[in-house]
C-alpha positions as a Python dict, from the first residue, in 0.01 Angstrom:
ca = {
    (1, 'M'): (0, 0, 0),
    (2, 'A'): (-305, -120, -215),
    (3, 'C'): (-359, -462, -276),
    (4, 'T'): (-603, -766, -301),
    (5, 'T'): (-614, -1134, -154),
    (6, 'I'): (-828, -1414, -197),
    (7, 'L'): (-803, -1706, 72),
    (8, 'V'): (-941, -2027, -24),
    (9, 'G'): (-997, -2331, 202),
    (10, 'K'): (-862, -2716, 131),
    (11, 'D'): (-1243, -2856, 106),
    (12, 'V'): (-1312, -2594, -173),
    (13, 'S'): (-1029, -2580, -390),
    (14, 'Y'): (-997, -2812, -713),
    (15, 'D'): (-725, -3053, -560),
    (16, 'G'): (-740, -3031, -148),
    (17, 'S'): (-487, -2793, -123),
    (18, 'T'): (-509, -2465, 107),
    (19, 'I'): (-439, -2146, -128),
    (20, 'I'): (-329, -1806, -75),
    (21, 'A'): (-312, -1540, -302),
    (22, 'R'): (-267, -1157, -301),
    (23, 'N'): (-173, -895, -560),
    (24, 'E'): (120, -649, -417),
    (25, 'D'): (-1, -330, -570),
    (26, 'S'): (271, 2, -521),
    (27, 'A'): (190, 313, -417),
    (28, 'N'): (-3, 607, -602),
    (29, 'G'): (327, 779, -805),
    (30, 'E'): (581, 509, -886),
    (31, 'F'): (647, 120, -957),
    (32, 'N'): (866, -163, -782),
    (33, 'P'): (977, -340, -988),
    (34, 'K'): (1017, -721, -756),
    (35, 'R'): (1256, -1058, -747),
    (36, 'F'): (1155, -1431, -672),
    (37, 'I'): (1427, -1546, -420),
    (38, 'V'): (1556, -1749, -181),
    (39, 'V'): (1694, -1659, 175),
    (40, 'K'): (1999, -1972, 295),
    (41, 'P'): (1946, -1928, 638),
    (42, 'G'): (2303, -1766, 681),
    (43, 'E'): (2162, -1569, 447),
    (44, 'Q'): (1891, -1435, 700),
    (45, 'P'): (1991, -1172, 938),
    (46, 'R'): (2023, -1207, 1344),
    (47, 'H'): (1982, -839, 1430),
    (48, 'Y'): (1665, -683, 1186),
    (49, 'R'): (1733, -307, 1178),
    (50, 'S'): (1385, -127, 1005),
    (51, 'V'): (1501, 96, 722),
    (52, 'I'): (1120, 311, 747),
    (53, 'S'): (1064, 277, 1074),
    (54, 'H'): (1447, 233, 1229),
    (55, 'V'): (1286, -17, 1503),
    (56, 'E'): (1597, -310, 1593),
    (57, 'V'): (1484, -682, 1606),
    (58, 'E'): (1709, -902, 1738),
    (59, 'L'): (1612, -1268, 1521),
    (60, 'P'): (1686, -1607, 1660),
    (61, 'D'): (1964, -1819, 1548),
    (62, 'D'): (1797, -2140, 1376),
    (63, 'P'): (1595, -1980, 1058),
    (64, 'L'): (1467, -2219, 797),
    (65, 'Q'): (1547, -2159, 413),
    (66, 'Y'): (1189, -1978, 279),
    (67, 'S'): (1128, -1818, -43),
    (68, 'A'): (1032, -1427, -88),
    (69, 'V'): (952, -1159, -347),
    (70, 'P'): (1144, -848, -245),
    (71, 'N'): (1218, -543, -363),
    (72, 'A'): (1428, -478, -617),
    (73, 'D'): (1582, -142, -481),
    (74, 'T'): (1615, -187, -89),
    (75, 'K'): (1625, 202, -45),
    (76, 'E'): (1261, 114, 137),
    (77, 'G'): (1410, -191, 312),
    (78, 'V'): (1330, -546, 225),
    (79, 'W'): (907, -588, 161),
    (80, 'G'): (984, -983, 85),
    (81, 'E'): (575, -1006, 39),
    (82, 'A'): (496, -1363, -8),
    (83, 'G'): (694, -1680, 33),
    (84, 'V'): (686, -2013, 206),
    (85, 'N'): (935, -2214, 419),
    (86, 'E'): (1108, -2547, 491),
    (87, 'A'): (831, -2643, 644),
    (88, 'N'): (586, -2604, 366),
    (89, 'V'): (425, -2264, 613),
    (90, 'A'): (307, -1955, 330),
    (91, 'M'): (293, -1611, 417),
    (92, 'S'): (148, -1344, 269),
    (93, 'A'): (204, -963, 426),
    (94, 'T'): (74, -771, 346),
    (95, 'E'): (-268, -640, 283),
    (96, 'T'): (-368, -262, 357),
    (97, 'L'): (-650, -222, 560),
    (98, 'T'): (-895, 40, 716),
    (99, 'T'): (-984, 162, 1004),
    (100, 'N'): (-1141, 447, 1221),
    (101, 'E'): (-1104, 764, 1434),
    (102, 'R'): (-1211, 541, 1762),
    (103, 'V'): (-998, 263, 1716),
    (104, 'L'): (-700, 578, 1636),
    (105, 'G'): (-761, 742, 1985),
    (106, 'A'): (-789, 443, 2157),
    (107, 'D'): (-463, 278, 2032),
    (108, 'P'): (-273, 508, 1817),
    (109, 'M'): (16, 401, 1545),
    (110, 'V'): (373, 353, 1628),
    (111, 'E'): (519, 602, 1455),
    (112, 'L'): (915, 696, 1404),
    (113, 'T'): (996, 1004, 1567),
    (114, 'P'): (1296, 1171, 1474),
    (115, 'A'): (1596, 1338, 1662),
    (116, 'K'): (1533, 1697, 1722),
    (117, 'G'): (1796, 1948, 1800),
    (118, 'D'): (2152, 1831, 1813),
    (119, 'A'): (2299, 1565, 2073),
    (120, 'D'): (2588, 1832, 2224),
    (121, 'E'): (2312, 2127, 2242),
    (122, 'P'): (2046, 2136, 2491),
    (123, 'G'): (1697, 2038, 2459),
    (124, 'Y'): (1811, 1765, 2226),
    (125, 'E'): (1505, 1436, 2189),
    (126, 'P'): (1622, 1163, 2073),
    (127, 'E'): (1493, 950, 1845),
    (128, 'V'): (1201, 733, 1864),
    (129, 'P'): (1214, 415, 1647),
    (130, 'G'): (809, 325, 1547),
    (131, 'G'): (695, -32, 1497),
    (132, 'I'): (668, -279, 1258),
    (133, 'G'): (501, -326, 952),
    (134, 'E'): (483, -469, 545),
    (135, 'E'): (813, -372, 440),
    (136, 'D'): (919, -613, 768),
    (137, 'F'): (692, -887, 840),
    (138, 'L'): (783, -1141, 622),
    (139, 'T'): (1152, -1146, 696),
    (140, 'I'): (1113, -1130, 1073),
    (141, 'V'): (824, -1402, 1119),
    (142, 'L'): (875, -1702, 819),
    (143, 'P'): (1157, -1828, 913),
    (144, 'Y'): (1092, -1915, 1273),
    (145, 'V'): (764, -2052, 1240),
    (146, 'T'): (664, -2460, 1185),
    (147, 'T'): (248, -2395, 1157),
    (148, 'A'): (26, -2136, 1018),
    (149, 'R'): (-94, -2124, 1366),
    (150, 'E'): (257, -2048, 1469),
    (151, 'G'): (299, -1722, 1236),
    (152, 'V'): (-33, -1581, 1387),
    (153, 'A'): (114, -1637, 1737),
    (154, 'R'): (417, -1466, 1636),
    (155, 'L'): (314, -1174, 1446),
    (156, 'G'): (38, -1156, 1740),
    (157, 'A'): (334, -1167, 1990),
    (158, 'L'): (571, -892, 1774),
    (159, 'L'): (304, -676, 1719),
    (160, 'E'): (225, -614, 2112),
    (161, 'Q'): (569, -601, 2187),
    (162, 'Y'): (669, -352, 1925),
    (163, 'G'): (346, -212, 1780),
    (164, 'T'): (291, -112, 1410),
    (165, 'Y'): (282, 194, 1226),
    (166, 'E'): (-36, 91, 979),
    (167, 'M'): (-320, -139, 960),
    (168, 'N'): (-232, -465, 791),
    (169, 'G'): (-397, -819, 714),
    (170, 'V'): (-180, -1077, 710),
    (171, 'A'): (-215, -1474, 605),
    (172, 'F'): (-64, -1781, 668),
    (173, 'S'): (-122, -2132, 564),
    (174, 'D'): (21, -2462, 598),
    (175, 'A'): (-125, -2774, 461),
    (176, 'S'): (-407, -2807, 697),
    (177, 'E'): (-524, -2450, 842),
    (178, 'I'): (-575, -2063, 625),
    (179, 'W'): (-514, -1806, 909),
    (180, 'W'): (-656, -1432, 854),
    (181, 'L'): (-461, -1163, 1046),
    (182, 'E'): (-520, -806, 1102),
    (183, 'T'): (-406, -540, 1304),
    (184, 'V'): (-618, -324, 1496),
    (185, 'G'): (-446, 29, 1610),
    (186, 'G'): (-98, 41, 1682),
    (187, 'H'): (-80, -264, 1913),
    (188, 'H'): (-379, -479, 1871),
    (189, 'W'): (-488, -792, 1652),
    (190, 'I'): (-759, -1029, 1597),
    (191, 'A'): (-637, -1368, 1390),
    (192, 'K'): (-924, -1622, 1259),
    (193, 'R'): (-919, -1946, 1086),
    (194, 'V'): (-1040, -1894, 783),
    (195, 'P'): (-1373, -2221, 682),
    (196, 'D'): (-1234, -2522, 520),
    (197, 'E'): (-1553, -2513, 290),
    (198, 'A'): (-1507, -2131, 249),
    (199, 'Y'): (-1315, -1860, 53),
    (200, 'V'): (-1244, -1517, 184),
    (201, 'T'): (-1192, -1173, -54),
    (202, 'M'): (-1030, -879, 110),
    (203, 'P'): (-980, -554, -109),
    (204, 'N'): (-795, -311, 100),
    (205, 'Q'): (-1055, -298, 431),
    (206, 'L'): (-1137, -449, 738),
    (207, 'G'): (-1250, -792, 696),
    (208, 'I'): (-1328, -1007, 934),
    (209, 'D'): (-1715, -988, 1019),
    (210, 'E'): (-1806, -1214, 1303),
    (211, 'F'): (-1599, -1287, 1565),
    (212, 'D'): (-1552, -1491, 1857),
    (213, 'L'): (-1401, -1341, 2158),
    (214, 'V'): (-1478, -1684, 2392),
    (215, 'D'): (-1255, -1849, 2128),
    (216, 'A'): (-973, -1644, 2050),
    (217, 'L'): (-894, -1564, 2470),
    (218, 'G'): (-973, -1934, 2535),
    (219, 'D'): (-948, -2280, 2377),
    (220, 'Q'): (-834, -2051, 2053),
    (221, 'E'): (-1009, -2342, 1774),
    (222, 'D'): (-1130, -2092, 1568),
    (223, 'H'): (-1010, -1716, 1707),
    (224, 'M'): (-674, -1556, 1822),
    (225, 'C'): (-642, -1237, 1978),
    (226, 'S'): (-441, -999, 2127),
    (227, 'E'): (-490, -1094, 2562),
    (228, 'D'): (-636, -742, 2656),
    (229, 'L'): (-853, -711, 2333),
    (230, 'A'): (-1220, -782, 2526),
    (231, 'E'): (-1063, -521, 2772),
    (232, 'F'): (-963, -291, 2504),
    (233, 'I'): (-1315, -286, 2332),
    (234, 'K'): (-1501, -221, 2652),
    (235, 'A'): (-1289, 49, 2751),
    (236, 'N'): (-1347, 240, 2477),
    (237, 'H'): (-1674, 164, 2347),
    (238, 'L'): (-1599, -43, 2053),
    (239, 'D'): (-1886, -316, 2010),
    (240, 'L'): (-2111, -170, 1796),
    (241, 'S'): (-2391, -431, 1849),
    (242, 'V'): (-2724, -351, 1903),
    (243, 'E'): (-2871, -716, 2017),
    (244, 'S'): (-2626, -874, 2329),
    (245, 'T'): (-2683, -1185, 2132),
    (246, 'T'): (-2549, -1030, 1813),
    (247, 'P'): (-2193, -1203, 1704),
    (248, 'F'): (-1949, -929, 1751),
    (249, 'N'): (-1811, -802, 1383),
    (250, 'P'): (-1468, -657, 1421),
    (251, 'R'): (-1545, -480, 1060),
    (252, 'D'): (-1790, -269, 1231),
    (253, 'A'): (-1559, -172, 1554),
    (254, 'F'): (-1223, -191, 1370),
    (255, 'G'): (-1258, -65, 1020),
    (256, 'S'): (-1443, 212, 805),
    (257, 'H'): (-1749, 245, 569),
    (258, 'S'): (-1604, 565, 438),
    (259, 'D'): (-1743, 713, 76),
    (260, 'S'): (-1411, 645, -82),
    (261, 'D'): (-1475, 260, 57),
    (262, 'H'): (-1793, 251, -217),
    (263, 'V'): (-1565, 323, -497),
    (264, 'Y'): (-1256, 184, -387),
    (265, 'N'): (-1272, -153, -206),
    (266, 'T'): (-1609, -257, -167),
    (267, 'P'): (-1617, -328, -569),
    (268, 'R'): (-1338, -579, -559),
    (269, 'A'): (-1464, -798, -315),
    (270, 'W'): (-1835, -758, -490),
    (271, 'F'): (-1694, -842, -829),
    (272, 'M'): (-1497, -1150, -691),
    (273, 'Q'): (-1821, -1320, -502),
    (274, 'R'): (-2021, -1216, -818),
    (275, 'F'): (-1781, -1428, -1029),
    (276, 'L'): (-1740, -1746, -816),
    (277, 'N'): (-2138, -1756, -677),
    (278, 'P'): (-2281, -1638, -980),
    (279, 'Y'): (-2613, -1886, -861),
    (280, 'D'): (-2630, -1770, -465),
    (281, 'E'): (-2746, -1434, -520),
    (282, 'V'): (-2861, -1116, -761),
    (283, 'W'): (-2584, -967, -834),
    (284, 'D'): (-2663, -655, -1028),
    (285, 'G'): (-2922, -446, -1093),
    (286, 'P'): (-3172, -228, -864),
    (287, 'D'): (-3303, -573, -691),
    (288, 'A'): (-2916, -667, -638),
    (289, 'D'): (-2859, -876, -298),
    (290, 'H'): (-2519, -704, -312),
    (291, 'N'): (-2379, -413, -514),
    (292, 'P'): (-2057, -321, -559),
    (293, 'E'): (-2111, -47, -314),
    (294, 'S'): (-2266, -300, -20),
    (295, 'D'): (-2049, -227, 338),
    (296, 'D'): (-2240, -548, 422),
    (297, 'I'): (-2058, -832, 120),
    (298, 'P'): (-1963, -1129, 347),
    (299, 'W'): (-1584, -1183, 480),
    (300, 'A'): (-1602, -1565, 316),
    (301, 'R'): (-1840, -1798, 200),
    (302, 'Q'): (-1836, -2113, 1),
    (303, 'P'): (-1846, -2162, -338),
    (304, 'D'): (-2108, -2290, -600),
    (305, 'R'): (-1808, -2501, -719),
    (306, 'K'): (-1446, -2648, -637),
    (307, 'I'): (-1165, -2289, -691),
    (308, 'T'): (-898, -2304, -913),
    (309, 'I'): (-582, -2197, -954),
    (310, 'E'): (-711, -2003, -1314),
    (311, 'D'): (-994, -1872, -1127),
    (312, 'V'): (-733, -1697, -846),
    (313, 'K'): (-559, -1610, -1166),
    (314, 'Y'): (-892, -1450, -1308),
    (315, 'V'): (-1067, -1257, -1038),
    (316, 'L'): (-708, -1105, -940),
    (317, 'S'): (-664, -968, -1298),
    (318, 'S'): (-990, -857, -1323),
    (319, 'H'): (-1145, -567, -1441),
    (320, 'Y'): (-1499, -590, -1383),
    (321, 'Q'): (-1538, -759, -1783),
    (322, 'G'): (-1893, -806, -1869),
    (323, 'T'): (-2055, -545, -1580),
    (324, 'P'): (-2079, -191, -1724),
    (325, 'Y'): (-1791, -78, -1472),
    (326, 'D'): (-1508, -289, -1732),
    (327, 'P'): (-1290, 17, -1870),
    (328, 'Y'): (-1175, -125, -2150),
    (329, 'G'): (-1568, -211, -2183),
    (330, 'K'): (-1845, -113, -2397),
    (331, 'L'): (-2137, -129, -2185),
    (332, 'G'): (-2234, 165, -1954),
    (333, 'D'): (-2037, 437, -2054),
    (334, 'E'): (-1767, 673, -2001),
    (335, 'H'): (-1878, 739, -1651),
    (336, 'T'): (-1970, 415, -1547),
    (337, 'R'): (-1638, 259, -1678),
    (338, 'H'): (-1423, 429, -1471),
    (339, 'M'): (-1678, 489, -1159),
    (340, 'Y'): (-1484, 196, -950),
    (341, 'R'): (-1111, 121, -883),
    (342, 'T'): (-1053, -219, -1044),
    (343, 'I'): (-882, -500, -913),
    (344, 'G'): (-636, -570, -1184),
    (345, 'I'): (-489, -223, -1239),
    (346, 'N'): (-157, -90, -1403),
    (347, 'R'): (75, -21, -1077),
    (348, 'Q'): (72, -404, -961),
    (349, 'S'): (421, -493, -881),
    (350, 'Q'): (357, -909, -803),
    (351, 'L'): (85, -1201, -811),
    (352, 'A'): (178, -1470, -565),
    (353, 'V'): (-43, -1754, -530),
    (354, 'I'): (65, -2013, -331),
    (355, 'Q'): (-47, -2393, -302),
    (356, 'I'): (12, -2619, -14),
    (357, 'R'): (-61, -2940, -121),
    (358, 'P'): (-151, -3219, 137),
    (359, 'Y'): (-96, -3513, -110),
    (360, 'Q'): (227, -3474, -192),
    (361, 'P'): (542, -3528, -11),
    (362, 'Q'): (741, -3207, 281),
    (363, 'A'): (999, -3174, -17),
    (364, 'N'): (777, -3082, -299),
    (365, 'R'): (421, -2982, -89),
    (366, 'A'): (494, -2621, -181),
    (367, 'I'): (421, -2432, -522),
    (368, 'Q'): (449, -2096, -541),
    (369, 'W'): (302, -1903, -917),
    (370, 'M'): (423, -1549, -961),
    (371, 'A'): (354, -1366, -1214),
    (372, 'Y'): (476, -993, -1236),
    (373, 'G'): (305, -671, -1339),
    (374, 'S'): (-9, -554, -1473),
    (375, 'N'): (-227, -883, -1441),
    (376, 'P'): (-477, -848, -1748),
    (377, 'F'): (-169, -888, -1904),
    (378, 'N'): (62, -1136, -1725),
    (379, 'A'): (-12, -1477, -1708),
    (380, 'L'): (77, -1686, -1371),
    (381, 'T'): (362, -1972, -1363),
    (382, 'P'): (443, -2237, -1113),
    (383, 'F'): (779, -2213, -909),
    (384, 'Y'): (871, -2463, -652),
    (385, 'P'): (995, -2279, -357),
    (386, 'N'): (1215, -2561, -190),
    (387, 'V'): (1517, -2550, -409),
    (388, 'D'): (1877, -2375, -341),
    (389, 'T'): (1800, -2066, -633),
    (390, 'T'): (1541, -1917, -857),
    (391, 'P'): (1548, -1870, -1199),
    (392, 'D'): (1753, -1568, -1327),
    (393, 'Y'): (1452, -1422, -1543),
    (394, 'L'): (1265, -1372, -1215),
    (395, 'A'): (1541, -1358, -961),
    (396, 'D'): (1777, -1079, -1160),
    (397, 'T'): (1549, -763, -1169),
    (398, 'T'): (1703, -493, -1180),
    (399, 'T'): (1593, -84, -1150),
    (400, 'R'): (1726, -44, -1539),
    (401, 'V'): (1432, -127, -1810),
    (402, 'T'): (1560, -453, -1952),
    (403, 'S'): (1297, -710, -2176),
    (404, 'E'): (1603, -993, -2020),
    (405, 'N'): (1352, -1039, -1697),
    (406, 'F'): (1033, -1112, -1649),
    (407, 'Y'): (938, -751, -1475),
    (408, 'W'): (1004, -532, -1685),
    (409, 'E'): (894, -751, -1982),
    (410, 'N'): (572, -779, -1865),
    (411, 'R'): (555, -456, -1779),
    (412, 'I'): (659, -306, -2140),
    (413, 'I'): (348, -543, -2285),
    (414, 'A'): (92, -450, -2065),
    (415, 'A'): (184, -36, -2149),
    (416, 'L'): (150, -138, -2536),
    (417, 'C'): (-166, -386, -2492),
    (418, 'N'): (-329, -82, -2308),
    (419, 'S'): (-331, 126, -2605),
    (420, 'A'): (-430, -164, -2823),
    (421, 'F'): (-655, -324, -2597),
    (422, 'A'): (-913, -491, -2851),
    (423, 'E'): (-575, -578, -3107),
    (424, 'T'): (-342, -744, -2867),
    (425, 'S'): (-588, -936, -2661),
    (426, 'N'): (-682, -1290, -2826),
    (427, 'A'): (-238, -1262, -2816),
    (428, 'I'): (-296, -1229, -2482),
    (429, 'E'): (-527, -1478, -2425),
    (430, 'R'): (-355, -1728, -2566),
    (431, 'Y'): (-34, -1651, -2437),
    (432, 'Q'): (-207, -1679, -2104),
    (433, 'E'): (-354, -1991, -2172),
    (434, 'E'): (-68, -2141, -2298),
    (435, 'I'): (183, -2078, -2010),
    (436, 'G'): (-91, -2238, -1744),
    (437, 'A'): (-83, -2541, -1972),
    (438, 'I'): (317, -2551, -1952),
    (439, 'G'): (318, -2496, -1596),
    (440, 'H'): (92, -2769, -1481),
    (441, 'R'): (253, -3018, -1759),
    (442, 'M'): (565, -2894, -1583),
    (443, 'V'): (470, -3002, -1250),
    (444, 'I'): (287, -3339, -1307),
    (445, 'A'): (609, -3404, -1463),
    (446, 'A'): (859, -3281, -1172),
    (447, 'D'): (606, -3462, -909),
    (448, 'E'): (624, -3807, -1112),
    (449, 'Q'): (1034, -3775, -1092),
    (450, 'V'): (1029, -3681, -732),
    (451, 'A'): (811, -3996, -703),
    (452, 'R'): (1008, -4187, -835),
    (453, 'L'): (1274, -4180, -672),
    (454, 'G'): (1073, -4320, -336),
    (455, 'D'): (991, -4617, -640),
    (456, 'A'): (1376, -4727, -624),
    (457, 'D'): (1290, -4991, -324),
    (458, 'D'): (992, -5173, -582),
    (459, 'A'): (1297, -5169, -845),
    (460, 'A'): (1559, -5313, -617),
    (461, 'K'): (1274, -5594, -519),
    (462, 'A'): (1195, -5647, -850),
    (463, 'D'): (1556, -5756, -957),
    (464, 'D'): (1590, -5947, -620),
    (465, 'I'): (1849, -5720, -465),
    (466, 'E'): (1790, -5628, -159),
    (467, 'P'): (1667, -5243, -109),
    (468, 'M'): (1869, -4960, 82),
    (469, 'D'): (1694, -4894, 373),
    (470, 'P'): (1563, -4487, 275),
    (471, 'T'): (1646, -4410, 664),
    (472, 'D'): (2048, -4475, 566),
    (473, 'I'): (2070, -4213, 342),
    (474, 'P'): (2111, -3887, 455),
    (475, 'V'): (1854, -3645, 473),
    (476, 'A'): (2064, -3367, 321),
    (477, 'T'): (2150, -3611, 8),
    (478, 'R'): (1797, -3725, -61),
    (479, 'N'): (1730, -3348, 16),
    (480, 'G'): (1980, -3246, -200),
    (481, 'E'): (1854, -3453, -513),
    (482, 'V'): (1500, -3336, -486),
    (483, 'R'): (1622, -3017, -504),
    (484, 'E'): (1764, -3085, -815),
    (485, 'I'): (1465, -3213, -971),
    (486, 'L'): (1274, -2947, -882),
    (487, 'S'): (1562, -2658, -941),
    (488, 'A'): (1551, -2833, -1336),
    (489, 'A'): (1154, -2772, -1381),
    (490, 'N'): (1230, -2447, -1257),
    (491, 'Q'): (1449, -2350, -1478),
    (492, 'T'): (1270, -2486, -1794),
    (493, 'I'): (879, -2289, -1695),
    (494, 'A'): (1142, -1958, -1691),
    (495, 'D'): (1337, -2109, -2032),
    (496, 'Q'): (991, -2166, -2187),
    (497, 'L'): (776, -1861, -2035),
    (498, 'K'): (1112, -1611, -2146),
    (499, 'E'): (1082, -1770, -2516),
    (500, 'R'): (721, -1739, -2527),
    (501, 'T'): (699, -1421, -2355),
    (502, 'D'): (965, -1267, -2589),
    (503, 'M'): (727, -1412, -2856),
    (504, 'L'): (401, -1221, -2689),
    (505, 'L'): (602, -853, -2659),
    (506, 'D'): (701, -909, -3075),
    (507, 'S'): (342, -929, -3148),
    (508, 'V'): (198, -651, -2954),
    (509, 'L'): (444, -392, -3017),
    (510, 'Y'): (403, -499, -3383),
    (511, 'A'): (23, -440, -3315),
    (512, 'A'): (36, -125, -3061),
    (513, 'S'): (311, -4, -3350),
    (514, 'M'): (13, -10, -3640),
    (515, 'K'): (-216, 240, -3385),
    (516, 'M'): (3, 533, -3435),
    (517, 'S'): (-59, 839, -3490),
    (518, 'N'): (122, 860, -3774),
    (519, 'A'): (-8, 521, -4000),
    (520, 'Y'): (-33, 548, -4352),
    (521, 'N'): (-115, 272, -4554),
    (522, 'R'): (14, 291, -4903),
    (523, 'S'): (374, 125, -4973),
    (524, 'D'): (690, 378, -4977),
    (525, 'N'): (930, 121, -4931),
}
């Protein structure tokens, strides 16, 4: 599954939030309609069975409520992908990663082995389930953790117990920390805390480029890993460091540096860091410090300025604007414009940008910004995940093409705009800016409403009325009032989103229709 991830530490985000974001791109040759929903504790399974690998996992009986972005068609399972639970722990799963033959030989993937023969006949071999994977991760981890670290620990334990059939990267965040976990072979894993003063770029390639095994196997301040990782590395000669004093580099040991990486993966990291650190180094030309095919682009670095939600959306929508590699651009030539895989592509399923704001109360601390379809042509919209239900426009996606839900409407718009890029680009830019502004205004207004609930004591004192002790109000009642405010805010933004998306569809349909090959200018009505 092709995806692109960016993680933003709290000291370099524009408002002190932790931000984790990822494009979910469907596999080549298919598109996956997505839904944005809330999973209540009563809806969470207690016995889980994977559709793809047939692995069965017993789950705890005390799940938290959480948001998710599952497939509309569940023939291949849930694929929850991105969400926030009631404890304001966020999870993004997964970024498919690359590896190498040495790792796969030492710790093979745990794949489903189908049954052979009939159960009543001699020589019958029963089915052997595979491990856990992207289909499963969010569902079996997010409802059961109260910090990002706990998320790493729970997923790590499940990987060691059940194994996995694919290489994946997974992000966890809370108001204080962001952690990035990478699977290594079938049963091993590493995880590193994202520095507060840095951002991380991940383009489908194993990314961590420096790892402290002593910390991971000891105090675990900034690193965690499977218990036998040191022995696994030594026994299989995976450490490629020339000098004993050189820090261990997981990207060299566990990752890949293939020719296809230089077309498919590294150009994405190059563009994101080129945008966020334009003055830090030379990015273009023969004297560039890093070019699109560089294998040593850093996993994490400090940006030249603080990073906004709009910056995250821009880099995750990129088609290499301003470079010879832009398929819609006028620089370069037909060869260069299609040389590298762009970040914003046609088969994008959804983008989730999860912002955990430490300066807000628990009830409205998290915001899950959502977009569906091809990112260059869609808009990112904020929604509060701590609600009982999400708006139908995003939740009721069907497998039938219809402009009545956000996913399909965005897919239609993108297909129309692609054939009339120059003629529709202004409309797309205005739409994205307008939706972003509406979203920020909605968040400000909803936060203020929630804050006013806490101001009741001050108002009562001003009127010489004995204030009610907030602890006398049942928690469920207080939380219910907040959820009503947040649900109303979500519905308001969804209504405005649909109105303006309908208007955009009308505009780009007209522009694309005027470019049809059978167009004729003389009026004959």
